[in-house]
Phi, psi and omega in degrees: 000127184284150177246146182256159178072180184251138180241149177293125181297147184288328179064196182266174178296149181303136180054043179281167180305325174303314180295320179293330180288318177295319173302315178300320179296321178291332180283336180265115186288139169261179191299316184284351178250024179303319180300314177297324177295323177299313181301315178297324179294319180293323176299314177302308180297321177301316179290316179308308178289327177299310184292315182300312180299317178299314181298312182296313183292317179290330176287322178294316179297321172300312177295323176302314182292316180295318179292315178300314181298321177296316182294312187300304188289336179290342177246328189260349182081167181271329177221140180251124180256118179242145179288155168238139174073301184240150181298156182273069178281338179262039179302322186292317178290318181295318183296317179301319180292316178294328178297338179278346181295132178296128182102342175273116183273331175199148175234115187242112175289145181216159173241133184219151183191155180270142182216168170256123181254135184233139178237207187285336182220011185195161175223152178196162183282152186208161179240114181269134176232121178273121181231144173286138177312319181296340185266355184294325178297341172273005172243067184301331180303326180261308187293332182268002184231036174288119182267329177217153177075199186208155174258003176302136178061033185296321182297328183255006183283336181076007181243189181230165177246131180235162180287158181292321177290321174299318182295319180294317185296322186265357181067047185243150171221183181302129181094340172288157180260130176257132182259127182249135182238120177241141184283342177272080182258211181285146177272125187233168175301335180269001179121187178279128178256147179300149174257129181237130175207143181260137177236141172284146175276112182258343179206145177234129182243160175223099181293320182106005175243113193303327182295329179275315181297343180255003187224338189272138168226117177263131184236149175306139187307306183300322180294323176294324175301313179296318187298315182267008176064032182265004177054246183253026181257167177239143172292323183183175179236124176273139176245131176247123183261157175291329177231107180303338179286351188263022181300322183288321180282335179272347186301314182299317179295327179288316178302319182293317185294328183298327178066021175202179178284123180216156174244128181256128176232125182267174186290332180293319180291325178289331183236029187300310181301313184299305187289330172298314180301320178298315181292321179297318184293319182297315180293319180293320172303322182293317183290322185291310183293336173301332184293332175297317178294322178296317179300320177298321179290324175298328173297320180300315178304310181294322181291321185285320178305318176287332175293314180300318177296320184287330186263010185304319182295316180299318176305313183300320181289323180288333176286322179288342175273357174118001178288131185281168177298322177298323177294317177299316182294320181293316184302314181285332173294316178301318184299309179289319178299324178299319179300310181293316183290317178290325173299319177298311185285331172291323177295325175297314178299308177306307180300320178295321180297317179293320181296319179295338186235024190291324183290320175299320176295319176296319180293320179297312176295325175296321178290321182289325183263358183051035174232162179262108170275139178061062181300129178300326180294334185267319190254006172071332186254150184275340180234152176273113184269159173213133179226114183274124179263118186297324178297316181291327175298312178302318179298314179302315180295317182289323178298315178296316180294320178299313179300321186286323181288323179294327180291340179277342188289316181294309176300327178291321179294318177294323175298320179296323185278358182299129179278114182297328178295313181291330178293318183279334181293321186255013178288000000 
């Protein structure tokens, strides 16, 4: 039975080998299409570098935050318990009761005070912390990073443990004496006189955070009580938890176990401004670097638009041979999406390689330029860290792919809407 009128050809199945073959031919530039190929190359490189940069920057910032939290919590504890109304003379009983709370790993009483530390050739401010020798195993940031000397018999050693940067700054090594000057000295008829005392250095530690390595001095607990005129008191109690994120849920149990009026301050409260600034910087960097991928996606639009204009004669012939509008749209979608997809995954590979070798790269660039990149004094850490977050990596890949695919829609739609009669008439 004869049919009247014209019908839209049914064409091939979506994303058939025919469509992939035509798209592949368009991706291979000929001599007269060199300019279009250069635009596509820049689009590919833009997406590759944008994705790689995003991965590297976000991984470094993740590693920076993780390392800082680890260093800070490795020395300062997750919760600080301070006395209210009355001095903390019952620190031993309070610490033992709190240590029994499920979820609390350790409760460490300490004495703390500011001093002026002097060596053979310099003086600087320092923070003295009196700790019992039995509590050092609960401070792995210190006990596992002894570079010189030993902490064995620390309570009876009569000496102190100092950070590596402080030792370098004051020109001290094991056996040398460090002079500590405290404004809270002996009370005399003339007033309070500063307390000056020299202690031999029995251990030098290196936590890896410059602020701590250049300022901390650990002293036997009983000696610190005498030095700061605290008699039988402790300044506060540090609590280390199995899960640092559980500070809120454990707070009521800790207050009940303390059995007295106490003030609890967790690590988030003590470092709120610092970590908030890190989070804001991290989010802003993600938004700014996303613009690199967006610019590369816009290059895909311009490249495909020029390709559609250049291939208008081919599109018209394909349409007269039976290719549907959908087939034409899919051909140009595949062409643009291939640039975005390959660029994204090449960027992932490049970004991961840089993340795995970021410290070696930093050292090489520092050696090449004769400058110190990532100064420990400015960034607190002695090494450049990088930590790849799988969820964040997936987000970056999806964002790059979505932007790339969206960029192909308009040029592909224009190609599908091209009138073959008009294209052939003005060819």
